[in-house]
C-alpha positions in Angstrom: 124.9 108.9 170.9 121.4 108.5 169.5 121.0 106.0 166.7 119.3 107.3 163.5 116.7 105.1 161.9 115.5 105.8 158.3 112.4 104.1 156.9 109.8 104.4 154.2 106.1 104.3 155.1 103.5 103.2 152.6 99.7 102.8 152.6 96.8 102.6 150.3 93.1 103.1 150.5 90.6 101.4 148.1 87.2 102.9 147.3 84.5 102.4 144.8 84.3 105.1 142.1 81.6 107.7 142.3 81.8 109.2 138.8 82.2 107.8 135.3 83.7 110.1 132.7 82.8 109.1 129.1 84.9 110.6 126.3 83.6 110.3 122.8 84.3 111.7 119.3 81.6 112.7 116.9 82.7 112.8 113.2 82.4 111.8 109.6 84.5 111.9 106.4 83.8 111.8 102.7 84.3 113.4 99.3 81.7 116.1 99.7 82.4 118.7 102.3 78.9 119.9 102.8 77.6 116.3 103.3 80.4 115.5 105.8 79.7 118.7 107.7 75.9 118.1 107.7 76.3 114.5 109.0 78.6 115.6 111.8 76.5 118.6 112.8 73.4 116.5 113.0 75.0 113.8 115.1 76.6 116.4 117.3 73.3 118.1 117.9 71.6 114.7 118.7 74.3 113.9 121.3 74.1 117.3 123.0 70.4 117.1 123.1 70.7 113.7 124.9 73.3 115.1 127.3 71.1 118.1 128.2 68.3 115.7 129.0 70.6 113.7 131.2 71.8 116.9 132.9 68.2 118.0 133.6 67.4 114.6 135.1 70.3 114.9 137.6 72.3 112.0 136.1 75.4 114.0 135.4 78.1 115.7 137.4 79.5 117.8 134.5 79.9 117.8 130.8 81.8 119.7 128.1 81.8 119.8 124.3 84.6 121.0 122.0 84.2 123.0 118.9 83.4 121.3 115.6 86.6 121.1 113.4 86.6 120.6 109.6 89.6 119.9 107.5 90.6 118.3 104.2 93.5 116.2 103.0 94.7 114.1 100.0 95.5 110.5 101.0 98.1 108.4 99.1 97.5 104.8 98.0 100.0 101.9 98.3 101.4 102.7 94.8 102.3 106.2 95.9 99.5 107.9 93.9 97.7 110.8 95.5 94.0 110.2 95.8 91.1 112.7 95.6 90.5 115.2 98.3 88.8 113.8 101.5 86.9 116.0 103.9 86.7 115.3 107.6 84.8 116.8 110.5 85.1 116.0 114.2 84.1 117.2 117.7 84.9 115.9 121.1 82.5 115.5 124.0 83.1 114.5 127.7 80.2 113.5 129.8 80.8 112.8 133.5 78.0 110.7 135.1 77.1 110.7 138.8 74.5 108.0 138.1 76.6 105.1 137.0 73.6 103.0 136.2 72.5 105.6 133.6 76.0 105.7 132.2 75.8 102.1 130.9 72.4 102.7 129.3 73.5 105.8 127.6 76.8 104.5 126.3 75.1 101.5 124.7 72.7 103.8 122.8 75.3 106.4 121.8 77.7 103.8 120.5 75.1 102.6 118.0 75.5 105.8 115.9 77.9 105.5 112.9 79.3 109.0 113.6 80.0 108.4 117.3 83.2 106.7 118.6 83.5 106.0 122.3 87.0 106.9 123.4 86.8 105.3 126.9 85.5 105.5 130.4 87.5 106.9 133.3 86.3 106.1 136.9 86.7 109.0 139.3 85.9 110.3 142.8 84.4 113.6 143.7 86.9 116.2 145.0 85.6 116.0 148.5 85.9 112.2 148.7 89.4 112.2 147.1 90.6 114.7 149.7 89.2 112.6 152.5 90.7 109.3 151.2 94.0 110.9 150.4 94.3 112.2 154.0 93.5 108.7 155.3 96.2 107.2 153.2 98.7 109.9 154.3 98.0 109.3 157.9 98.3 105.5 157.4 101.6 106.0 155.6 103.0 108.0 158.6 101.8 105.3 161.0 103.5 102.6 158.9 106.8 104.5 159.0 106.5 104.9 162.8 105.7 101.2 163.3 108.7 100.2 161.2 111.0 102.5 163.2 109.7 101.0 166.5 110.5 97.5 165.2 114.1 98.4 164.3 114.6 100.3 167.6 113.3 97.3 169.6 115.5 94.9 167.6 118.5 97.1 168.6 117.5 97.3 172.2 116.8 101.0 171.9 114.1 103.2 173.4 111.0 104.5 171.6 112.0 106.4 168.4 111.5 110.1 168.0 110.7 111.6 164.6 113.2 114.2 163.3 112.5 114.4 159.5 109.5 113.5 157.3 109.2 114.1 153.5 107.8 113.0 150.3 109.2 109.6 149.2 112.6 110.1 147.6 113.0 113.7 148.8 115.0 113.2 152.0 118.7 114.2 151.8 121.3 111.5 151.6 122.6 112.4 155.1 120.6 113.5 158.2 120.1 117.3 158.2 119.8 119.4 161.4 116.8 121.7 161.7 113.1 121.6 162.2 111.1 118.4 161.2 109.5 118.5 157.9 105.9 117.4 157.2 105.5 117.0 153.5 103.6 114.0 152.1 102.8 112.6 148.7 99.8 110.8 147.3 99.3 109.0 144.1 96.0 107.9 142.7 95.8 105.0 140.3 92.4 105.0 138.7 91.3 101.9 136.8 90.2 102.8 133.3 87.4 101.0 131.4 88.6 99.8 128.0 85.3 100.8 126.4 81.7 99.9 126.5 80.7 96.2 126.8 77.0 96.1 126.1 75.3 98.2 128.8 76.9 96.5 131.9 79.8 98.0 133.8 81.8 96.7 136.8 84.3 99.5 137.6 87.3 98.4 139.6 87.9 100.0 142.9 90.1 103.1 142.8 93.4 103.0 144.7 94.8 106.0 146.5 98.4 105.5 147.6 100.6 107.5 149.9 104.4 107.1 150.5 106.6 109.0 152.9 110.3 108.8 154.0 111.1 109.4 157.6 114.1 109.6 160.0 113.9 108.9 163.6 116.4 108.8 166.5 116.4 106.4 169.4 118.4 106.5 172.6 120.0 103.6 174.3 122.8 101.1 174.1 122.6 98.6 171.4 122.8 95.0 172.6 125.0 94.3 169.5 127.8 96.4 171.2 127.6 94.8 174.6 
């Protein structure tokens, strides 16, 4: 009878990021609603004007801006007394840079405004590059599974293993199932996140694209362990 060999194949690809997505919040708060709204609107307009200039220069991949929100609340002090009404306004903006050198320069300038808070920087790949790198990781994971199966078959004195089942990691059935081979694979991307601006210099970590597959093989022959 053929011997069944079950293995997990893993692989990863590392690549430098191509895009930097900056998230920021523009807002202000105070006792006078009109003043708060005016400060926030002015800061929002300044930031969007800068973003449009960056877009025109070709430095950006995409950008988006949320609607300006205004609300009011009454805070409480440590003695449990309700304080006067506080008004707050805020709007979120995401700017995705294709020119990473310009990213550092712009973040340094934007962070200097009192109404602007930098939420963070996420390093990304373009869709085309991500697909290409994911495919490379998937192929390498399958090759890793096959290499492991060959080692086990050789150790048992068996012939070259034949694949019978392939699936996303963790999705193979507990027992071998008859039927046509499957060809489903899984990828996971772990993008290093910047913790925020540090001056105007950035050294983004490489992005890691991982793939992991479970596979079953059969190998014919007589195991030397039973001789």
